[in-house]
C-alpha positions, 0 to 999 in steps of 0.5 A: 852508683860508683863515682867516676874513677877518671874524674878529671878531664882536660879540655884543650881547644884545637888550634884555637886562634886558627879555628876562630879565624876560620869561623869568620873566614870559611875559605881558610878551612882545609888550608895551612893557616898561621896566626901571627904578626908581620914584624921581623920578630913576630912569632907564631901564635897558632898554627893549623894542623895542615901547617903543623905537618910541615913542622910549624909550631907555636912560638916559632919565628914567622920567617921560619914558619914561612920557609917551612910552609911557603903556601901557608896563609898568615893571619894577624891575631885578633886577641879581642875576638879570641877573648870573646870566643874564649868566654863562650867556650867556658860558658858551654863547658860551665853548662855541664858543671861549675867545677871548671878551672881555666888554665888559659883562654883555650884550655881547662881542667874539669872535675866531672865526678858530679856528672855520674848521675847524668852520664854513663861514663867519663868518655860520654861526658867528654863526648858531650862536651865536644859535641856541644862545643862543635854544635854551638860554636863550631870549634873542635876540642880534644879531651883527656880523662884520667885520675890526675891533672898531669895524666889528663893533660898528657892524655888530651895531647894524645887525643889531638886532633878533635878526639878523646883519650882516657887513661884508665885508673890503675894504668897511670904508671904504664902510660907515663913510663915511655913519655919523654921527661920534657912532658912533665910540668916543671921540666924546662930547658935548664932542668932538662939539661940536668936530667940529661946529665943523669941519663934520664930521658923518659918519665920511666927513667925518672921514676926508676931513679932513687928519689933521695939522689934526685932530691940531692941533685935538684933539691926537695922542691923540684926533685921531689916534685918531679919524682912524685909526678913521674911515679903517678903521684899528683894530689892537685885538685880542680880549683874552680875559677876565682880560687887560683889563676895567673895573669901575665903580660909579655912582649917580643921586641922587633929590635933587641934591647941593650940599654938598661934604662930602656929595659927598666922602662919596659919593665915598668910599663909591663908592671903598670899593665899587669896591675891594671889587669889584676885590679880589673879582675879583682885579684891580688897576687902572692907571687910575681914571675919575671921572664927574659929571653935573650937574642940567642933564644935562651930563656930564664925565669925568676920568681918572688913571693911577697909576704902579703899579696899585692896588686900595685904597679909599684910593688910589682915593678920593684919586685921584678926589678930585683929579679931582673938584677939576678939575670944577665939582662944588663949584659946581653941583648933582650929579645922578650920581656914578661911579668906574670903573677901566680897565687891570685886571691880575691881582693878585699872589698874595694875602698871608697875612692877619693882624690886624696889617696893615702897609699899607693893602693888608693892612688892606683885605684883612682888612676884606674877609675880615671882610665875607665872614665876617660880612656887608658891614655888619660893618666900615665906614668911620667917616666913612660912618656916619650918626652917626660915633663921637667919639674922644678928641682928635677935632676 
């Protein structure tokens, strides 16, 4: 039997947070629902399709969402419950094949080629996954099918809500050509502005642009990558869980941060939380990424790749601090601050913990053990205390 040509599926749960809330509160079904905080700087974490028809979208300030959709029910987020349901979602998907790459709590890529002996077509696999998610969890999902990750992800958007969309092998360029260039991975605000200057608005425009000129304007890494995607070249395979993931933490502040010292403390707190999550997941990180959003919603990102993967808050903080110095954060009010890690690999076998650590890795392992035993607040960094203690000779 011939293998499935459209072997990559992208599963994207529909309005995941909203649908989880509807499982607990059936009276929300059929209503416009927004999941988000109540603070003046809170943003929309998820919006039902009833709210989306009024222009509400993820990342939008709650105040704006209320103006667009005054009758919407605003529900505070419960990330613990979303995490629990996410685990169940991946259990259902994993029941079909272990070739699953988690992208976030509510989306994943799947290599379905190994299922060709059990199902007559890729569409049949997708329908089976959707039916299982609906039957076992009561949650809707949309699935895109294609020969590449990029096209599969785009196809899942076209499948929404609660459907399946397949891009047949050989039709990738025809499918991509009319899409907005913003739909490509790697096209953020700054890159989009540069592409606009070149008269590039669609993926077809980009594919028809001379590769050498694009590389000369954007560099080989970005320009070459975007041109390859636009012409249907995407060699990335599905990487099962544990082989490559990303972990990040970020926070939107009710009051803009203008004091560099406060900014540094927040960065340190983020690094500490991020290191804790890395250790609990059993990973070390090859790359750290900094995300800063200013008061005018302009967002910048910077990244640094380590010579050797790291997992300590100290290493993450110092790298992020260096990246922060490369932004305008010292001179502009900061609305959001975040740190993320990429290129994660499984950490080496854990070392025996003792109370006389010989390195920062050892020290942070001891700290994590104490936090596991006595609670996260049992041990903390003195600099993050509201009233840090003074020590002899401290200046």
